[in-house]
N, C-alpha and C positions, 0 to 999 in steps of 0.2 A: 074487823080484822080479823076475827077470831082468837082463840088462845094457843100458846105457844106450848108444844110437848117440854117436858121437864130435861135438863142436859143429860141424866141417867135414866134409860125407861126402864121400868118393871118387866119381868115376862110377860106380864096378861097384857102391856100394854104393847111390845115387842108382836105378838100375836094380833095383834087389832091392826095396828099399821101396816102388816100382811097382809090383812083379809081388805084392807081398804086400798093398798096398792094393786093386788090383784083386780080387784071391780075396777078401778082405774083403768088399769092396762086393758081388761074386757072392753070398757068404753071406748078407748082410743082405738082397739081395733076395729071396733064397728065405724067410726068414724074414721078411720083408713081407706076404708071402702069408696068413699067420696073425694078421695084424695089423688091428685097426680103424683108420680114418682118423682124425685130431684134427683137433680146430677148429683150433688155435692151426697159421698157415700163413705163407709170408712175406710174403703180401698184409695178413694181420690185424696181422703185427707193423710194417709200415709206416703201415695206418691206423691204427694206436695211437700212433705217433709224429705223424702228423699232426693228431691229433685233442689231445694233447699240449701241441703248439706254441700253440694257441687258449689255454692260460692261464699268465697273467703272472708269476705267481712261478715257474712251471715256467722260464719264458725267463731271469727274472730270474737266477735261480741260475744258469745256464749261461753268462750274459753275453750271451746270443743279441739282436743288433740286429736292426733291423727286416730290413735286406739280407741277414742271413743267415737268417732266419725266410723271405723269398722264395726263398732260394735251395734251400732243405732242403726248402721244398713242392714247388718244378718238379722237384727230383731225385726224391720220392716220386712225381710224376702220372709221370714217365719211366718210373721203375721199371715201374708198372703196365700203362704203353703198351707200352714194349718189352717186356716178359716174355709178353705176350700175342701180340706181333709175332713174337717167336723160338719159341713154341710152348710155352711153360713147363707151360701145362696139360696137354698132351701127355706130357712126361716121365715117365718111372717115377720112384715118391715111395717112399724107403726110407730105414731108418734111418741117420742121419747124426750123427758126435759133432761136426763143424765145428772146433771149436779145437784144433787138433793142435799141438804144440812138444814140442821132444825133451825136454821134463822134465816131460810129463803122459804118454809111455808108455814102455815097453822091448820089448826085443827078447830072443830066444834064439837060441844058436849064431851068436853075435858073430864074422863072418870076413869078409874081402874080397870073398869071391864071391857069399855071398849070407846069409841070417839068416831068420828065421821073428818075426810080431809075436807078442808073447808075452803083455803084460798091458797094459791102458788105463784110466787112472781120471781123476777130472775130467770130470764128466758134465754141468755145468751149462748147457750149451749143444744140447741133443738136439734133433734134431729129426728130420720123416720128411716128406723134401723131396727134390730133385734131388740123384745124388751129388755135381755138379761144386764143392757147397756146402764141399766136402773140399780141394779143390784150392787155393782160395790160401792156408790155412795149409800146405798141404804144399808149394806154391812157396817160403815163408818157410824150412822147413825145410832143403831143398835148394838154396839160394842159396851162391852162392859165399863171400859174407861169411860164412855158419856162423851160429851163435846167438850173439845180443850182448845184453848188457846193455840199454843202449841202441837204442830201435827207434823206427820211424816205421811208418803201414801205408799208403804209395805203394803204385799196382800194378806198379813197374816189372820184379820178380823173375818174373810171369807172361810175359815175354818172353825171360828170359834164358836162353842156351842149356841152362843145366842144368835151367830148369824143363821144356823142350821134348825132353830125352833124357828126363826122368821121364814125360811125357807118351806119347811113343812108346813105353816099356816097360811103360806101363800100356796101352795100345790092344791090343799085341799078344796082352796075356789077358784082355783082358773090353774089344771093340771101344766106342768113341765115333763119335757121329753129329755133321754138322755144327752142329745146333741145340743141343748139350749146349756145343760149343766156343764157341758165340756166347752162349750165355746165362751163360757165364763172368763178360762185362763186368756183368749184373744181378747174379749172386751177388756180386761185390766191391760192386757200388754197397750191395745190400743191407745186405752188414756195415758199412759205413759207418755207413749211416744207422738201421741196429736196433741192432748191438755197439756202436759206439763213441760216438754222439748218444742215441740214445732210453734205453740200458740201461747207460751207461757207469761210472756209480756202483757197479754191481755186479760191476765186473770191476776196475777200476782204482784205487787213490789218488787223493786231488782232484788233486795237484799234476799228477799223470800226465795224468788225465781231462781237466783243462781243456787241456794243451798237445796232445793228441791230437784234442781237439773242434776247438781252434783251427784245427788242422793240417787237419782233416778239410774246415771249412767254407772255409780260405782256398787251401787247394791242392792235396787229394785231389779232393773234389768237384767242383771247376772242369773238373778234368783228365780225367773219366770218359768224356764222350762223345765224347772227342777221341781215347781209346785205341784204337788200332788191334790188334785183334786176329787178321787175317790170316795171321801167320808160324804162328799155331797151326794153322792148317784145312793146312797142310803134311802136319801128322801123320798126315791123315786119307786123304790123298789118292795 
């Protein structure tokens, strides 16, 4: 089954993981040439959430108030508007696994200098979409706090020096462009809308789902538009 990474990675392990993911994405891009497009897209998922909010029973089951619904609808609309602005439709689409965490993949040749991705399990959030969808979860894997049993889905780790180190090492192997960096905000917004709010019951126990959904509408979504990704642009300049 391979070896596990430690709960908190060293800086060299952060760079090794970045290089491995970059190589994995490059291989996925080659494989995508043999794959047909799918009808399921980020846009279809956000549209599905928008439609479900019109169902009273669905809203009541999640304890969404009128203000919550109005907020979520605004962010659905913002996703479509901003995704178009940053060029989502022009970004290459490849197979991405999205839900990376230390407990659902293993490595081979575990060492301080480097290793290889060995095995991945848990494929329940597979998409054919821009590669940057994988980056939010990778920012959680490499964060200074490490893997923890109690967690929230804040955006802060995207600006941690360790994630910037990760992004720099990734960029050396598989160069990123500005539109991909800017799309990170919309990838994070999509994650909150779809993974946490729309489909949370498929991923979390009830009490955890309710907490994460309250955090999403009270803290995380309201902070998205003010989140400044400009420090990440230094990686590609």
